[in-house]
N, CA, C and O atoms as a Maestro MAE file, in Angstrom:
{
 s_m_m2io_version
 :::
 2.0.0
}

f_m_ct {
 s_m_title
 :::
 protein
 m_atom[240] {
  # First column is atom index #
  i_m_mmod_type
  r_m_x_coord
  r_m_y_coord
  r_m_z_coord
  i_m_residue_number
  s_m_chain_name
  s_m_pdb_residue_name
  s_m_pdb_atom_name
  i_m_atomic_number
  :::
  1 25 -60.268 5.775 -83.404 1 A "MET " " N  " 7
  2 3 -59.127 6.402 -82.787 1 A "MET " " CA " 6
  3 2 -58.778 7.655 -83.565 1 A "MET " " C  " 6
  4 15 -58.393 7.558 -84.730 1 A "MET " " O  " 8
  5 25 -58.901 8.833 -82.960 2 A "PRO " " N  " 7
  6 3 -58.463 10.050 -83.626 2 A "PRO " " CA " 6
  7 2 -56.936 10.082 -83.732 2 A "PRO " " C  " 6
  8 15 -56.229 9.656 -82.819 2 A "PRO " " O  " 8
  9 25 -56.450 10.585 -84.841 3 A "ALA " " N  " 7
  10 3 -55.007 10.752 -85.053 3 A "ALA " " CA " 6
  11 2 -54.770 12.206 -85.469 3 A "ALA " " C  " 6
  12 15 -55.341 12.686 -86.448 3 A "ALA " " O  " 8
  13 25 -53.929 12.887 -84.716 4 A "VAL " " N  " 7
  14 3 -53.647 14.297 -84.951 4 A "VAL " " CA " 6
  15 2 -52.173 14.445 -85.296 4 A "VAL " " C  " 6
  16 15 -51.318 13.884 -84.610 4 A "VAL " " O  " 8
  17 25 -51.867 15.191 -86.346 5 A "THR " " N  " 7
  18 3 -50.484 15.505 -86.688 5 A "THR " " CA " 6
  19 2 -50.296 17.004 -86.576 5 A "THR " " C  " 6
  20 15 -51.067 17.781 -87.140 5 A "THR " " O  " 8
  21 25 -49.270 17.407 -85.846 6 A "ILE " " N  " 7
  22 3 -48.942 18.811 -85.657 6 A "ILE " " CA " 6
  23 2 -47.598 19.049 -86.321 6 A "ILE " " C  " 6
  24 15 -46.622 18.362 -86.017 6 A "ILE " " O  " 8
  25 25 -47.541 20.004 -87.214 7 A "GLN " " N  " 7
  26 3 -46.288 20.386 -87.863 7 A "GLN " " CA " 6
  27 2 -45.967 21.790 -87.392 7 A "GLN " " C  " 6
  28 15 -46.781 22.703 -87.529 7 A "GLN " " O  " 8
  29 25 -44.766 21.962 -86.830 8 A "GLN " " N  " 7
  30 3 -44.446 23.246 -86.225 8 A "GLN " " CA " 6
  31 2 -42.949 23.468 -86.146 8 A "GLN " " C  " 6
  32 15 -42.149 22.557 -86.360 8 A "GLN " " O  " 8
  33 25 -42.592 24.703 -85.833 9 A "LEU " " N  " 7
  34 3 -41.217 25.004 -85.479 9 A "LEU " " CA " 6
  35 2 -40.963 24.407 -84.102 9 A "LEU " " C  " 6
  36 15 -41.907 24.226 -83.333 9 A "LEU " " O  " 8
  37 25 -39.718 24.096 -83.772 10 A "PRO " " N  " 7
  38 3 -39.428 23.472 -82.478 10 A "PRO " " CA " 6
  39 2 -39.956 24.300 -81.300 10 A "PRO " " C  " 6
  40 15 -39.880 25.528 -81.290 10 A "PRO " " O  " 8
  41 25 -40.479 23.595 -80.332 11 A "LYS " " N  " 7
  42 3 -41.007 24.218 -79.113 11 A "LYS " " CA " 6
  43 2 -40.446 23.484 -77.891 11 A "LYS " " C  " 6
  44 15 -39.994 22.344 -77.991 11 A "LYS " " O  " 8
  45 25 -40.483 24.147 -76.755 12 A "ASP " " N  " 7
  46 3 -40.056 23.580 -75.493 12 A "ASP " " CA " 6
  47 2 -40.912 22.349 -75.157 12 A "ASP " " C  " 6
  48 15 -42.124 22.369 -75.375 12 A "ASP " " O  " 8
  49 25 -40.304 21.288 -74.632 13 A "PRO " " N  " 7
  50 3 -41.089 20.089 -74.302 13 A "PRO " " CA " 6
  51 2 -42.266 20.359 -73.361 13 A "PRO " " C  " 6
  52 15 -43.308 19.716 -73.486 13 A "PRO " " O  " 8
  53 25 -42.120 21.284 -72.436 14 A "GLU " " N  " 7
  54 3 -43.229 21.578 -71.521 14 A "GLU " " CA " 6
  55 2 -44.421 22.171 -72.274 14 A "GLU " " C  " 6
  56 15 -45.569 21.872 -71.946 14 A "GLU " " O  " 8
  57 25 -44.161 22.998 -73.269 15 A "LEU " " N  " 7
  58 3 -45.245 23.534 -74.094 15 A "LEU " " CA " 6
  59 2 -45.924 22.423 -74.888 15 A "LEU " " C  " 6
  60 15 -47.145 22.427 -75.050 15 A "LEU " " O  " 8
  61 25 -45.136 21.475 -75.381 16 A "LYS " " N  " 7
  62 3 -45.707 20.347 -76.122 16 A "LYS " " CA " 6
  63 2 -46.582 19.497 -75.203 16 A "LYS " " C  " 6
  64 15 -47.659 19.055 -75.601 16 A "LYS " " O  " 8
  65 25 -46.119 19.269 -73.980 17 A "ARG " " N  " 7
  66 3 -46.928 18.494 -73.026 17 A "ARG " " CA " 6
  67 2 -48.283 19.157 -72.799 17 A "ARG " " C  " 6
  68 15 -49.320 18.494 -72.810 17 A "ARG " " O  " 8
  69 25 -48.264 20.460 -72.597 18 A "ASP " " N  " 7
  70 3 -49.506 21.189 -72.376 18 A "ASP " " CA " 6
  71 2 -50.418 21.089 -73.598 18 A "ASP " " C  " 6
  72 15 -51.621 20.863 -73.465 18 A "ASP " " O  " 8
  73 25 -49.846 21.257 -74.779 19 A "LEU " " N  " 7
  74 3 -50.642 21.189 -76.006 19 A "LEU " " CA " 6
  75 2 -51.289 19.822 -76.186 19 A "LEU " " C  " 6
  76 15 -52.485 19.743 -76.469 19 A "LEU " " O  " 8
  77 25 -50.526 18.746 -76.027 20 A "VAL " " N  " 7
  78 3 -51.110 17.418 -76.239 20 A "VAL " " CA " 6
  79 2 -52.154 17.101 -75.167 20 A "VAL " " C  " 6
  80 15 -53.126 16.399 -75.448 20 A "VAL " " O  " 8
  81 25 -51.974 17.600 -73.962 21 A "ASN " " N  " 7
  82 3 -53.007 17.402 -72.937 21 A "ASN " " CA " 6
  83 2 -54.294 18.115 -73.318 21 A "ASN " " C  " 6
  84 15 -55.384 17.567 -73.155 21 A "ASN " " O  " 8
  85 25 -54.168 19.340 -73.826 22 A "ARG " " N  " 7
  86 3 -55.362 20.097 -74.220 22 A "ARG " " CA " 6
  87 2 -56.069 19.463 -75.414 22 A "ARG " " C  " 6
  88 15 -57.297 19.385 -75.447 22 A "ARG " " O  " 8
  89 25 -55.292 19.016 -76.388 23 A "ILE " " N  " 7
  90 3 -55.893 18.364 -77.564 23 A "ILE " " CA " 6
  91 2 -56.591 17.077 -77.145 23 A "ILE " " C  " 6
  92 15 -57.715 16.808 -77.567 23 A "ILE " " O  " 8
  93 25 -55.926 16.290 -76.321 24 A "THR " " N  " 7
  94 3 -56.523 15.044 -75.842 24 A "THR " " CA " 6
  95 2 -57.817 15.323 -75.096 24 A "THR " " C  " 6
  96 15 -58.829 14.666 -75.339 24 A "THR " " O  " 8
  97 25 -57.791 16.294 -74.188 25 A "ASP " " N  " 7
  98 3 -59.003 16.647 -73.442 25 A "ASP " " CA " 6
  99 2 -60.134 17.067 -74.369 25 A "ASP " " C  " 6
  100 15 -61.293 16.734 -74.124 25 A "ASP " " O  " 8
  101 25 -59.806 17.795 -75.431 26 A "ALA " " N  " 7
  102 3 -60.839 18.237 -76.378 26 A "ALA " " CA " 6
  103 2 -61.520 17.040 -77.052 26 A "ALA " " C  " 6
  104 15 -62.742 17.022 -77.201 26 A "ALA " " O  " 8
  105 25 -60.730 16.047 -77.455 27 A "PHE " " N  " 7
  106 3 -61.321 14.857 -78.080 27 A "PHE " " CA " 6
  107 2 -62.130 14.052 -77.070 27 A "PHE " " C  " 6
  108 15 -63.213 13.562 -77.388 27 A "PHE " " O  " 8
  109 25 -61.613 13.918 -75.870 28 A "VAL " " N  " 7
  110 3 -62.335 13.185 -74.827 28 A "VAL " " CA " 6
  111 2 -63.675 13.856 -74.560 28 A "VAL " " C  " 6
  112 15 -64.698 13.180 -74.457 28 A "VAL " " O  " 8
  113 25 -63.678 15.173 -74.448 29 A "ASP " " N  " 7
  114 3 -64.923 15.910 -74.193 29 A "ASP " " CA " 6
  115 2 -65.881 15.845 -75.377 29 A "ASP " " C  " 6
  116 15 -67.078 15.627 -75.192 29 A "ASP " " O  " 8
  117 25 -65.371 16.031 -76.582 30 A "ALA " " N  " 7
  118 3 -66.231 16.102 -77.765 30 A "ALA " " CA " 6
  119 2 -66.762 14.737 -78.192 30 A "ALA " " C  " 6
  120 15 -67.933 14.605 -78.548 30 A "ALA " " O  " 8
  121 25 -65.896 13.721 -78.154 31 A "TYR " " N  " 7
  122 3 -66.275 12.401 -78.684 31 A "TYR " " CA " 6
  123 2 -66.614 11.387 -77.610 31 A "TYR " " C  " 6
  124 15 -67.052 10.277 -77.912 31 A "TYR " " O  " 8
  125 25 -66.413 11.766 -76.351 32 A "LYS " " N  " 7
  126 3 -66.699 10.849 -75.230 32 A "LYS " " CA " 6
  127 2 -65.930 9.538 -75.395 32 A "LYS " " C  " 6
  128 15 -66.498 8.449 -75.310 32 A "LYS " " O  " 8
  129 25 -64.628 9.671 -75.632 33 A "ILE " " N  " 7
  130 3 -63.756 8.510 -75.832 33 A "ILE " " CA " 6
  131 2 -62.686 8.507 -74.746 33 A "ILE " " C  " 6
  132 15 -62.446 9.537 -74.116 33 A "ILE " " O  " 8
  133 25 -62.045 7.373 -74.520 34 A "PRO " " N  " 7
  134 3 -60.953 7.345 -73.545 34 A "PRO " " CA " 6
  135 2 -59.723 8.086 -74.067 34 A "PRO " " C  " 6
  136 15 -59.444 8.080 -75.266 34 A "PRO " " O  " 8
  137 25 -59.005 8.713 -73.166 35 A "ALA " " N  " 7
  138 3 -57.826 9.492 -73.538 35 A "ALA " " CA " 6
  139 2 -56.792 8.651 -74.273 35 A "ALA " " C  " 6
  140 15 -56.117 9.152 -75.173 35 A "ALA " " O  " 8
  141 25 -56.658 7.388 -73.906 36 A "ASP " " N  " 7
  142 3 -55.618 6.564 -74.538 36 A "ASP " " CA " 6
  143 2 -55.958 6.155 -75.965 36 A "ASP " " C  " 6
  144 15 -55.180 5.451 -76.608 36 A "ASP " " O  " 8
  145 25 -57.112 6.589 -76.467 37 A "SER " " N  " 7
  146 3 -57.430 6.315 -77.871 37 A "SER " " CA " 6
  147 2 -57.035 7.489 -78.782 37 A "SER " " C  " 6
  148 15 -57.168 7.397 -80.002 37 A "SER " " O  " 8
  149 25 -56.556 8.578 -78.199 38 A "VAL " " N  " 7
  150 3 -56.149 9.756 -78.963 38 A "VAL " " CA " 6
  151 2 -54.647 9.658 -79.245 38 A "VAL " " C  " 6
  152 15 -53.839 9.565 -78.321 38 A "VAL " " O  " 8
  153 25 -54.287 9.680 -80.521 39 A "HIS " " N  " 7
  154 3 -52.885 9.587 -80.937 39 A "HIS " " CA " 6
  155 2 -52.459 10.931 -81.524 39 A "HIS " " C  " 6
  156 15 -53.156 11.501 -82.364 39 A "HIS " " O  " 8
  157 25 -51.308 11.429 -81.074 40 A "ILE " " N  " 7
  158 3 -50.821 12.729 -81.529 40 A "ILE " " CA " 6
  159 2 -49.360 12.597 -81.940 40 A "ILE " " C  " 6
  160 15 -48.539 12.087 -81.178 40 A "ILE " " O  " 8
  161 25 -49.039 13.057 -83.146 41 A "TRP " " N  " 7
  162 3 -47.667 13.103 -83.640 41 A "TRP " " CA " 6
  163 2 -47.272 14.560 -83.767 41 A "TRP " " C  " 6
  164 15 -48.023 15.373 -84.305 41 A "TRP " " O  " 8
  165 25 -46.094 14.885 -83.273 42 A "ILE " " N  " 7
  166 3 -45.566 16.245 -83.419 42 A "ILE " " CA " 6
  167 2 -44.331 16.178 -84.301 42 A "ILE " " C  " 6
  168 15 -43.361 15.487 -83.989 42 A "ILE " " O  " 8
  169 25 -44.383 16.906 -85.405 43 A "GLN " " N  " 7
  170 3 -43.239 16.980 -86.324 43 A "GLN " " CA " 6
  171 2 -42.649 18.381 -86.216 43 A "GLN " " C  " 6
  172 15 -43.289 19.367 -86.580 43 A "GLN " " O  " 8
  173 25 -41.422 18.452 -85.710 44 A "ASP " " N  " 7
  174 3 -40.737 19.742 -85.602 44 A "ASP " " CA " 6
  175 2 -39.891 19.976 -86.843 44 A "ASP " " C  " 6
  176 15 -39.186 19.084 -87.315 44 A "ASP " " O  " 8
  177 25 -39.978 21.189 -87.357 45 A "TYR " " N  " 7
  178 3 -39.191 21.577 -88.517 45 A "TYR " " CA " 6
  179 2 -38.301 22.757 -88.123 45 A "TYR " " C  " 6
  180 15 -38.769 23.680 -87.456 45 A "TYR " " O  " 8
  181 25 -37.035 22.743 -88.521 46 A "PRO " " N  " 7
  182 3 -36.171 23.873 -88.212 46 A "PRO " " CA " 6
  183 2 -36.616 25.103 -89.004 46 A "PRO " " C  " 6
  184 15 -37.304 24.992 -90.018 46 A "PRO " " O  " 8
  185 25 -36.207 26.276 -88.517 47 A "ALA " " N  " 7
  186 3 -36.612 27.529 -89.153 47 A "ALA " " CA " 6
  187 2 -36.133 27.622 -90.599 47 A "ALA " " C  " 6
  188 15 -36.720 28.353 -91.397 47 A "ALA " " O  " 8
  189 25 -35.073 26.890 -90.946 48 A "ASP " " N  " 7
  190 3 -34.613 26.914 -92.342 48 A "ASP " " CA " 6
  191 2 -35.266 25.816 -93.178 48 A "ASP " " C  " 6
  192 15 -34.904 25.618 -94.338 48 A "ASP " " O  " 8
  193 25 -36.224 25.105 -92.592 49 A "GLY " " N  " 7
  194 3 -36.948 24.073 -93.316 49 A "GLY " " CA " 6
  195 2 -38.415 24.401 -93.494 49 A "GLY " " C  " 6
  196 15 -39.224 23.525 -93.803 49 A "GLY " " O  " 8
  197 25 -38.759 25.670 -93.297 50 A "TYR " " N  " 7
  198 3 -40.150 26.092 -93.351 50 A "TYR " " CA " 6
  199 2 -40.199 27.515 -93.909 50 A "TYR " " C  " 6
  200 15 -39.394 28.363 -93.524 50 A "TYR " " O  " 8
  201 25 -41.134 27.773 -94.807 51 A "ALA " " N  " 7
  202 3 -41.231 29.103 -95.422 51 A "ALA " " CA " 6
  203 2 -42.666 29.595 -95.392 51 A "ALA " " C  " 6
  204 15 -43.612 28.808 -95.420 51 A "ALA " " O  " 8
  205 25 -42.810 30.912 -95.333 52 A "VAL " " N  " 7
  206 3 -44.113 31.570 -95.408 52 A "VAL " " CA " 6
  207 2 -43.986 32.689 -96.434 52 A "VAL " " C  " 6
  208 15 -43.080 33.518 -96.343 52 A "VAL " " O  " 8
  209 25 -44.869 32.715 -97.386 53 A "GLY " " N  " 7
  210 3 -44.864 33.784 -98.381 53 A "GLY " " CA " 6
  211 2 -43.571 33.867 -99.175 53 A "GLY " " C  " 6
  212 15 -43.145 34.955 -99.562 53 A "GLY " " O  " 8
  213 25 -42.953 32.732 -99.417 54 A "GLY " " N  " 7
  214 3 -41.736 32.701 -100.220 54 A "GLY " " CA " 6
  215 2 -40.468 33.038 -99.462 54 A "GLY " " C  " 6
  216 15 -39.412 33.192 -100.076 54 A "GLY " " O  " 8
  217 25 -40.544 33.157 -98.135 55 A "THR " " N  " 7
  218 3 -39.382 33.485 -97.327 55 A "THR " " CA " 6
  219 2 -39.202 32.449 -96.234 55 A "THR " " C  " 6
  220 15 -40.148 32.130 -95.513 55 A "THR " " O  " 8
  221 25 -37.984 31.919 -96.107 56 A "LEU " " N  " 7
  222 3 -37.716 31.006 -95.010 56 A "LEU " " CA " 6
  223 2 -37.972 31.707 -93.680 56 A "LEU " " C  " 6
  224 15 -37.653 32.884 -93.516 56 A "LEU " " O  " 8
  225 25 -38.539 30.984 -92.752 57 A "VAL " " N  " 7
  226 3 -38.782 31.559 -91.430 57 A "VAL " " CA " 6
  227 2 -37.463 32.008 -90.801 57 A "VAL " " C  " 6
  228 15 -37.429 33.001 -90.074 57 A "VAL " " O  " 8
  229 25 -36.400 31.297 -91.073 58 A "ALA " " N  " 7
  230 3 -35.078 31.662 -90.542 58 A "ALA " " CA " 6
  231 2 -34.624 33.029 -91.043 58 A "ALA " " C  " 6
  232 15 -33.815 33.686 -90.387 58 A "ALA " " O  " 8
  233 25 -35.130 33.468 -92.195 59 A "ASP " " N  " 7
  234 3 -34.727 34.747 -92.768 59 A "ASP " " CA " 6
  235 2 -35.643 35.897 -92.373 59 A "ASP " " C  " 6
  236 15 -35.414 37.038 -92.774 59 A "ASP " " O  " 8
  237 25 -36.653 35.615 -91.610 60 A "ARG " " N  " 7
  238 3 -37.609 36.668 -91.232 60 A "ARG " " CA " 6
  239 2 -37.078 37.487 -90.096 60 A "ARG " " C  " 6
  240 15 -37.743 38.418 -89.642 60 A "ARG " " O  " 8
  :::
 }
 m_bond[239] {
  # First column is bond index #
  i_m_from
  i_m_to
  i_m_order
  :::
  1 1 2 1
  2 2 3 1
  3 3 4 2
  4 3 5 1
  5 5 6 1
  6 6 7 1
  7 7 8 2
  8 7 9 1
  9 9 10 1
  10 10 11 1
  11 11 12 2
  12 11 13 1
  13 13 14 1
  14 14 15 1
  15 15 16 2
  16 15 17 1
  17 17 18 1
  18 18 19 1
  19 19 20 2
  20 19 21 1
  21 21 22 1
  22 22 23 1
  23 23 24 2
  24 23 25 1
  25 25 26 1
  26 26 27 1
  27 27 28 2
  28 27 29 1
  29 29 30 1
  30 30 31 1
  31 31 32 2
  32 31 33 1
  33 33 34 1
  34 34 35 1
  35 35 36 2
  36 35 37 1
  37 37 38 1
  38 38 39 1
  39 39 40 2
  40 39 41 1
  41 41 42 1
  42 42 43 1
  43 43 44 2
  44 43 45 1
  45 45 46 1
  46 46 47 1
  47 47 48 2
  48 47 49 1
  49 49 50 1
  50 50 51 1
  51 51 52 2
  52 51 53 1
  53 53 54 1
  54 54 55 1
  55 55 56 2
  56 55 57 1
  57 57 58 1
  58 58 59 1
  59 59 60 2
  60 59 61 1
  61 61 62 1
  62 62 63 1
  63 63 64 2
  64 63 65 1
  65 65 66 1
  66 66 67 1
  67 67 68 2
  68 67 69 1
  69 69 70 1
  70 70 71 1
  71 71 72 2
  72 71 73 1
  73 73 74 1
  74 74 75 1
  75 75 76 2
  76 75 77 1
  77 77 78 1
  78 78 79 1
  79 79 80 2
  80 79 81 1
  81 81 82 1
  82 82 83 1
  83 83 84 2
  84 83 85 1
  85 85 86 1
  86 86 87 1
  87 87 88 2
  88 87 89 1
  89 89 90 1
  90 90 91 1
  91 91 92 2
  92 91 93 1
  93 93 94 1
  94 94 95 1
  95 95 96 2
  96 95 97 1
  97 97 98 1
  98 98 99 1
  99 99 100 2
  100 99 101 1
  101 101 102 1
  102 102 103 1
  103 103 104 2
  104 103 105 1
  105 105 106 1
  106 106 107 1
  107 107 108 2
  108 107 109 1
  109 109 110 1
  110 110 111 1
  111 111 112 2
  112 111 113 1
  113 113 114 1
  114 114 115 1
  115 115 116 2
  116 115 117 1
  117 117 118 1
  118 118 119 1
  119 119 120 2
  120 119 121 1
  121 121 122 1
  122 122 123 1
  123 123 124 2
  124 123 125 1
  125 125 126 1
  126 126 127 1
  127 127 128 2
  128 127 129 1
  129 129 130 1
  130 130 131 1
  131 131 132 2
  132 131 133 1
  133 133 134 1
  134 134 135 1
  135 135 136 2
  136 135 137 1
  137 137 138 1
  138 138 139 1
  139 139 140 2
  140 139 141 1
  141 141 142 1
  142 142 143 1
  143 143 144 2
  144 143 145 1
  145 145 146 1
  146 146 147 1
  147 147 148 2
  148 147 149 1
  149 149 150 1
  150 150 151 1
  151 151 152 2
  152 151 153 1
  153 153 154 1
  154 154 155 1
  155 155 156 2
  156 155 157 1
  157 157 158 1
  158 158 159 1
  159 159 160 2
  160 159 161 1
  161 161 162 1
  162 162 163 1
  163 163 164 2
  164 163 165 1
  165 165 166 1
  166 166 167 1
  167 167 168 2
  168 167 169 1
  169 169 170 1
  170 170 171 1
  171 171 172 2
  172 171 173 1
  173 173 174 1
  174 174 175 1
  175 175 176 2
  176 175 177 1
  177 177 178 1
  178 178 179 1
  179 179 180 2
  180 179 181 1
  181 181 182 1
  182 182 183 1
  183 183 184 2
  184 183 185 1
  185 185 186 1
  186 186 187 1
  187 187 188 2
  188 187 189 1
  189 189 190 1
  190 190 191 1
  191 191 192 2
  192 191 193 1
  193 193 194 1
  194 194 195 1
  195 195 196 2
  196 195 197 1
  197 197 198 1
  198 198 199 1
  199 199 200 2
  200 199 201 1
  201 201 202 1
  202 202 203 1
  203 203 204 2
  204 203 205 1
  205 205 206 1
  206 206 207 1
  207 207 208 2
  208 207 209 1
  209 209 210 1
  210 210 211 1
  211 211 212 2
  212 211 213 1
  213 213 214 1
  214 214 215 1
  215 215 216 2
  216 215 217 1
  217 217 218 1
  218 218 219 1
  219 219 220 2
  220 219 221 1
  221 221 222 1
  222 222 223 1
  223 223 224 2
  224 223 225 1
  225 225 226 1
  226 226 227 1
  227 227 228 2
  228 227 229 1
  229 229 230 1
  230 230 231 1
  231 231 232 2
  232 231 233 1
  233 233 234 1
  234 234 235 1
  235 235 236 2
  236 235 237 1
  237 237 238 1
  238 238 239 1
  239 239 240 2
  :::
 }
}
């Protein structure tokens, strides 16, 4: 069973649905496994809980 963790800034639920469908399809195509064996966790982080290059994303 593949397990995928996505860490990101919050996104619209419709965008998340599209992303998990595409990721699932990729595993199904590549590994020839059933879709229900693909597990995906999405962890949303607020802009003040994530930094790039020493700067909070909220401050960019």
